[in-house]
N, C-alpha and C positions, 0 to 999 in steps of 0.2 A: 412635126417637121418632116418633110418628105426628103428621103436620100435616094440617090441613085443606086442601081445594082452594084456598081463598081465599088462604092464606098462600103457597102455592106459585106462584100466579099473580102475587101482588105481588113475589115474589122474582125471578121471570123478567123482569118489567117493569123492575125496578132494574138488572138485569145489562144489559139492552138499552139502557137509558139511559146506562149507563157506557161501553158500547162505542161508541155514537153520539155521545158527547160530544166537542166540539172540543178538539184538543190545544193549549193556550195556549202551552206552552213552546217549540213549533216556531216560532210567529210571533215570539215575544220573541227568540229566538236569531238568526233570519234577519234581523232589522232592522239590527243592526250591520254585517253583511256588505254590505248595500245602501248603507249610509252610506259605507263604506270605498270602494266602487266609485264612488259619486258623487264623493267627494273626489279619487280618483285621476283621474277623467275630468275634473274641473274643474282639476286642477293640471298635467296633462300638457302643455297647449300652453305655458305660460310656461317650464316646464323644457326643452322641446324648443327654444324660442327661445334660451334661455341657452346650451344646448350648441351650437346653430348659431352663435351669435356667438362662442363660445369657439374653435370650430373654424376659423371665418373669421379671427379674430385670430391664431391659431397659423399658418394657411396664409400670411397677409400677412407675419407676422414672419419666417417661413422664406424667403419670396420675397425680401423686402428685404435680409435678411442675405446671401443668395446674391448679389444685385445689388451690394451694397456691397462684398463680398469681391472680386468680379470687377473692379469699378472700381478698387479699391485696387491690385490686381495690375497693372492697365493703367497706372495713374499711377506706380507703382514702376518699371515697365519704361521708360516715357517719361522718367522722372527719370534713370534710368541712362543712357539714350540721350543725353539732353541734356548730362549730366555728361561723357560721352565726347567729344561733339562740342565741348564747351567746352575740354576738354583738348587736342584736336587743333587748335582755333583758337589756343589759347595757344602751342602748339608752333610752328605756322605763323607767329604773330606774332613770336615770338622769332627764328625763321629769317629773316623779312623784316628785322627790326631789325638782325640780323647782316649781311645783305646791304647794308642802307643804310649801316651803319658802314664796310663795306669798299669801298663804291662812292664814287666821286666824280663830279662833274658833268663834262661834256665841256670846259667852260671852264677847269677846273682843270688839264687835261692838253693842251689845244689852244689855248694863248694866242696872241693876234694879234700880228703885227709892229707896229712903231711906226706904220706908214702905215695899218694897219687893213685892208690888202687881202688878206693871206694868213695862214695859220696855221703856227706853228712845228711841227716834227715831233716832238711830245711826246705820243704817243698811249696810252702805257701807264702804269699806276700804278707807284709806286716799287717796285723789286725785281722787276718783270716785264720780261721780255725781248721785244723787238719784232722780228719777222721778217715782212717783207712787210706784209700787212694783219692780222696776228694777234699777239696778245700771249701769252707763255708764262710760267708760274711753275714753277720747279723746287723741289719740296719735299724737300729733302735731310734728311729727318728721321733722328735717331739711332734705334737699335733700340727703345728704350723708347717712342718716339712714332710708330712706323710703324703703318700702318693696313691693314686688309683692303681688298679692291677696293671694296666697297660703302661702307665708312667714308671711304675717300679720295675717292670720287666725291662723297659728301655735302659734304666739305670744299670741293671745287671749286665746288659749287653755292652755297656760302655766299659766294662771291666773284663770283657771277653768271657762272660759268664752267662748264666741263665738262672731261672727259678729252680727251686728244689723239685726233683721228681723222686717219688718214694715207691719202692716195689717190695719192701720187706717190713715186717713189724719191728725189727731191730732199728732200721733207719727212721721209721715213724717215731719210735720212742726217743731216739736221739734228737730228732728235730723238735719234738715236744719239749725236751729239755733245753734246747736253744731258744725256745719261744719265751723269753723272759717277761715277767710282768704279772700283775695280779689277774685273778680270774675275770674281773669285770672290765679289763682292758681289751683293746680292739684285736689283738692278735697280729700274726705275720702272714703276708701273702706267700703262697707256695704255687707251684706250677700246675695247678689243677682248676679246671673251669668247665662249665656245661657248654657243650656244642651239639646242636641237633638233638636236644633232649637226653643226652648222656654225659656223664662225667668223663672227661678226657684230660690226659696229661699233655703237656706242651710238645712232647715228642710224637703225638698222635695216637698213642696207645689208650686203651680203655682203662678205667679204674677196676681192678680185679676184685677188690674186697669192698662190697656195697656197704657193709655196716660201719665202715670208717667215717662215712659222712651221710647226711640226709638225702631226701628225694631230689633229684635234679630239676631245676627250673632254669630256662633260658635267662641269660644276663646275670647268672650267679657265679661266683668264684669262691675258692676255698682259702681259709686262713687257718693257721695253727695257733692254738691258745694253750699256754702251759697249764697243766693240771685239768684241762677240759678235753683236749683233742682238736679235732677239725670241726669248723663251723661253715655253713653256707651263707654268704653275704653278697650283696650287690657289687658287681665288678667296678662300679663307679664310686664306691666308698673310698675313703682315704685311710690307708693302714701303713704299718711297718712292713718290712719284707726281708726275705732271706735269699741270697744269691749262692750259687753252687757252681764249681768248675773242677776239672780234673787237676790233681796235684802235678807240679812240674817234675818232680822226681820222688820215688819212694824207695 
């Protein structure tokens, strides 16, 4: 079909106009993206502050939980220590009460003569034996009531006394005479035992006369047996015992 030149010119101008026309849909689509960016930009600071506050709260909670747990553990340990100390004080109090019950004042045993110038020679409690300036109690316990060396010494302590310490042949002979019983019986605990391979008295002094008893072995204590002398036996054995303390008056 033949077209005149004017029509062709008009058609070319229309195509050029179509190509150069602005694309409206691009602007309309881009606008919502700008709005979202603006919204995000405006919302980010409050969200960041909220997250920061949340993290701080969590950190503080973890810190204070740790501190509380640590303080609780310390308080429990201190409470256990105080409970232990309280039990020890109760035991000590009972021990002191026992000593008080078994002790009497000097006036109870050292009464004055009628003229008030001298004291009578009654320096020991009842059932205690007086020898020079010392009092002795012989615990002739039956087998069911006999004690180990440590237990027997604790019994003496309850009377404000201790085991016998001997530093002379005369007192040794005297103690041997107090160690009543047959030769085959167990004997009586005295204040002598082995420490670090040496025979030692309870006052810390060494046994000066070696032939009084046999070779020292750790875990051994001494008993006095009438008619025999001293024997070395295990400190865990159960024996009778002799307590000694100073006379109240002489």
